[in-house]
N, C-alpha and C positions, 0 to 999 in steps of 0.2 A: 504494500500500500504506500502511496506517495505521501510526502510530508504536507499536511494541510496549509501550513504557514508558507511553504515554498510555492504551493499551487496558488494561494491567494496572491502572492507577489506576481506570479506569472499572469494571472487574470487582470490584476490592476495595470500591469505594463501593457497588456493587450488593449485594455480600455483607454489608456493614455494615447496609444497609437491611433485608435479609432477617433478619439476626441480631436487629435491633431488633423486627421483627415477631414472630419466634419468642419473644423474651422476653416480649412482651405476651401472646401466646397461652399461654405457660407460666404466667404469673401468673393468667390467667383459668382455666386448667385446674386450677391448684392451689386457687384459691378454690372451684371446684365440688367438688373432691375433699374439701376441708375441710367443705363443706356436706354432702356424702355421709357423711363421718365422723360428723358430728353426728346425721344421720338414723339411721345404724347404731347409734350409742350409744343413741338414744331407743328403738330396737327391741331393744336388748340384744345386738346383734351385735358380733363382733370387728372391729377395724380392717381386718385382712387378710382378703381373700376369695379363697382359692386358685382356686376355680372361675371367678370373674370374671377374675382375672389370667391364667389359662390361656387363656380365650377371647379376651381382649384381645391377648395375645401372638400367638395363632394368626391373628387378624384382621390385625394389623399386618404379620406376616410374609407373609401371603397377598397383601396389597395391594401391598406393595413400594414403593420410592421411588427410581426411577432407578437409578443405579449402586450404591446401597447394597444389600448382600446381605440376605436374610432374617435371617441370623445377626447381622449388624450392627444391624438394626432391633430384633431381640429384645434384644440387649445394651443398646441405647439406652433402650428402654422399660422394661427391668428396672431400670436405674439411675433412670429417671424415677419409677417406682412406689416404689422404695425411698426416694427423696428425699421423695416425697409422703407416704408413711407416717410418716417422721420429722416432717414438718410437722404431720401430724394428731396425733401423739402428744405434740407440744410444746404443743398448745393445750388 
């Protein structure tokens, strides 16, 4: 049987690696959202697009992510979209 303390350390290292990947992906997503914001501005559209956000939340909830519930995913993406809108409005 393996050492539980060593296994915990391995698990935490793997989580740290995934967190780093998530941060890289979030930065890339934010840059694309900022580019979309510039495109919307050029088209005279508002930063917030309720139809797009509703469709995105439905897609995320339907796709699922392991043990995370659809409600958890909607909450995460709602927070992500709010943070992205703040970043768009600050530029």
